[in-house]
N, C-alpha and C positions, 0 to 999 in steps of 0.2 A: 254542372259547371261549378257550383259551390264546392262540392266534394273534391273536384279536380284542383280547384284553386287552393284549397286547404293542403292537399298533398304537395303541391308545388311550393307553397310557403314553408312547410315543414322541412322538405329537403333543401330548400334554399337556406334556411337557418342552419341546417346541419353542415352545408358546404361553407357557410360564412362564419362558423363558430370561432375561428381564430380572431376575427374582428368583433363578433357579437359578445363573446364572454367578457372581455375587458370592459366593453361598453355597459353591459348589464351590471357588472361589479361597481363601476363608477356611478351608475344610476342609483343603485341601492345605497352606496356610501353617501351620495348627495342627499337622498331622502332622509337618512339617519341624522346627518349633520346640519340640515337646513334650519332646524329649530335653534340650535346653539348659535348659528350665524345670525338669525333674526334677532336673537337676544342681544348679541353684540351690537347689531345695528341700532337697537333701541337705546343702547348706551352711547349713541352718537359716534360710533366707530364707522368710518367709510366702508362701503360694500367690499371694495377690493381688499382693504386691509383685513376686514373680518374673514373673508374667504381665505386669505393668505394665512391667517392665524390657525383656522380650522385645518386647512390642508397641510400646513407645516407640522402640526401636532400629529396628524395621521401618518405623514411621511416618517416622522421620528419614531413613532410606535412601530410602523412596518419595518423600518430599518433595524431596530433593536430585535424585534421578533424574528425577522429574516436571518439576521446574523447568528442568533442563538440556535434557531431551528435548522438552518442550512446544514451545519455540521452534524447535527443529530440525525437528520434524515439520511445523510450520506452514510453515517455509521450504522444506522438501523438497516439500510438497504444492503450493506456489505455483510452484516451479521445474519440477515434473514435466512439464507440457505442452511446455516447451522441450526437456527431455531426450528426451522421446518423439519430438518432431519431428526432432531431429538423428539419433536412432537410426533412424527410418524412412528418412531420406535415405541413411544408411550401408548399411542392408540393401537398399534399392532399388538402390543402386549395385552392390552385390555380385551381386544377381540379374540386373541388366542386363548386367554383364560376363560372367557365366556363360552367359546366354541368347545373347549375341552370339557367343560361341565355340562354341555348340551349334547355330549356324545358325538361330536364332529358334525354338527348341523351345517349343511352346505349353504343354507340361506344366510347364516351369520358370516361365513367366509366371503360370500358374494357382497354382503353389505360392507364388510371391512374393506374390500377392494374398491367400492364405490365412494367411500368417505374420504375426503381430502381435507384434513384438519388444518393444513397450512394455507388453504385458500384464503381464509379470513385475514391472515397476516399479510399475504401477498396483495390482497385488495387494499389494505392500509398503505402499503408502500406505493402502490399505483396511484392512489388518491393524493397522497402527500407530494409525490413527484409531479403529478399533474398540476397541483396547486403551485408548486415551486416554478413550473414552467410558465403558468399564467402570470405570476408575480414578476417575471422578467419583463413584462410589459408595464412596469410600474409607472413609467413616465406617461404612457398613453392613458392609463387609468387616472392618474393625478390631474393631467391637463384637461381631460374630459370633465372630471369632477369640478375643477375650478370654473370652467366656462358655464357649467350647469348652475352652479351656485350664484355666479354673477348675473345669470339671466332671471333669477327668481324675482328680484325687485322690479324688473322692467317688463315682465311678460304680460301683465294686465294692461299696461299702456299700449304695448305693441298690438295686442289682440283688438283693443278698442279702436286703434287707428287703422288697422288693416281691414277689419270686418264691420266696423261701426257698432260693435256690441259694448254694452256697459260692463263694469266690473261685476255687477250682480249676475250677469249671465254665465259667469265662470264659477258660480257657487258649487255646482255639482262636481266638476272635475277638481276644484279646490278641496272639497270635502273628501273626495276619493283619495287624493294625494296625502291629505292630512291623516286619514285613517291608515293608509299604507305606511306612512312614515312613523306613526305611533306604534303600529304593530312591529315594524322592523327595529325601532328603537328599544322597545321593551324586550323584544326577543333577543337583541344583542346584549343588553345588560344581564338578562337571566343566563344567557349562554356563557358570558364571560365569567359570571359567578360559578356556574357549573364546571367550567374548565379549571378554574382555580381549585375548587374542591377536589376534582379528579386528580389534578397534579399533586396536591398535598397528600391525598390518599396513597397514590402509587409511590410517591417519594418516601412516605413514612413506612411503607411495607418493604422498601428496598428494591423496588422493581427498576429494571433498566429503562432509560429514556422517559422519565416522568413528564418532561416537557412535551413530548410527542403525544402522550395519552391525554394531557391537558388540552392540547390543540385539537385533538380528535374529538374530545368531549364537547369542546366549544363549537366546532364546526357542525357536528351531527346533532347538536341540540336544536338546530333549525328544522330538523326532521322529526316531527312528533312520533312517539311510540317506537317506530322502527329504528330511528336514529340512535336512541339510547342503547339498543341491543347491538347495533353495528359497532358503536364506539366501545362497548364493554367487552365483547367477545375476544378481540385480539389481546387486550390487556390481561384478561383471565387466562387465555392460552399461554401467554408469555410467563405469567406467574406460575402456572403449572409446570412449565419447562424449567424455569429458573429456580423457583423456590419450593415447589411441591404442592400437593393437594390442599393443604391447610391455607397457604397463602392465596391459592386460586379461589377457594371458597370465600376468604375474607375480602378479596378484590371484588368478587361478584356481589356479595352482600353490600359492600361499600358503594359500588356503582348504583345498585338498586335503591339504596337509601337516598343517595344524592338526587337521583331522577324522580323519586317519589316526592321528596321535599320540594324540589323546584318545579317539577312538571305538574304535580297534582295539588299543591298547596299554594306556593308563592305566585307562580305564573298566572293561574286562573284569577287570583285576586287582583293582579295588576291589569290583566287583559280585559276582564269583563266579558260581556256577551258579544257575539257576532264576528268572532275571529277564528272559530274552529273549522276544521276540515275533517270529513269522513275518513276513517282509517283506510278504507278501500281506495279512496281518491289519493291519499298520501302515498300508498304503495304504487298505484298506477302512475302517478306523477313522478315518483322516484325512478321507475323503469323508463318512462317516456323521456323525461328530460335528461336522464343519464344516457339514453340512446342518441338524443339529438346533440348534446353538448359534451359528451364524455363524462369521466369521473367528476369533474367540477360541476357538471349539470346536476348530479345527484345532490350536491350541497346547495345548489340554487333552486332545486325542485319545489320546495315548499314556498319560498318567497315568490317564485313565479306563479305557482298555483294560487297563492294568496292574493297576488295582484289580479289574477283573472276573477277570483271570487268577489273581491271588493269592487271590481269594475262592473260585474253583473249585479251586485247589490245596489249600485248607485242609480240604476235605471229600473223603474217600476215594471217595465215589460219583460225584463230578464231576471227579476229578483227571485222568481220561483226556481230557476236553475241554480242560483247561489244557495238556496235552501236545500236543494237535493244533494249538492256536493258538500254541504256543510255538515257539522256534527249534529248529534241528536239534541244536544243542549241548545243549539241555535234554533232547531225546529220547535222545541218547547217554548223558547223565548218568543218566536214568531207567533205561535198559537196564543200565548198570553197577551201579547200586544194586540192581536186581532180581536180577542175577546173584550179587551178594555175599550178599543175603538168602537165596537158594536154596541157596548153599553152606553 
């Protein structure tokens, strides 16, 4: 019965993705912005006015980014067949050269027929267009976010009045939401910096559509390890088609340096322990949430998996599951903590 219920819930989410995806985006935006709102309230700014300031700022940012990127996405989609055709010619030339020097090895010819180098660029166009479609529900996202922020200050009183529980009984869910909000906030700041660096890199090399590559780096930075590869490959392929092998190599090195600096140095220092996810779980989550919610689900996959991990961590009876789906660093930290408690 439990397995059947899980299957029903999963397919229910898939059928309701048109409604659920904007709601999830609003929820994550609310978690990211709740701390700035509470800071404004501490400065004696009324709740409604504080929420209005936060939401207006986000609307302004989304309007500016949407206006700039909307035309770029349309131009990139229109130019995509030409890029893919030139890329096919380059790849076919490479395989023909290799096959010729291998005395007509049929396995290389078969491999050349199987490889589709334009697939990565087509995936980029699909993801960006899906994101643009989701953002057409801007008003639904914004209004949902406003009401969520307005409920923050009153949820404790409502729970106490409805169920007779004190504010102390909400400590566990409050801690869970604080940890999730902290994770999303830090990840968003690091992703924003990663996107800026990627945009500057591609612009300095003379690559077409640098704003798109900046947006792609920002979005896929939410997906550890795999995301940096997905974001870099289309830009490298475009550099190969547009500027040649040297520029493609420089683009690949630049993206690698950016992701090493932010992903392996800066982000771990800001995050600390207890927020990692196993690379296997990252990949499985990417495939699963992408299947449930479409291309946008791929971008939401790690925040959703991170939500599940933090929820499991908040309960002692399920903490072992969180350790299993977490990173090796989390497991080492748990072992050290257990050893200290035993001493």
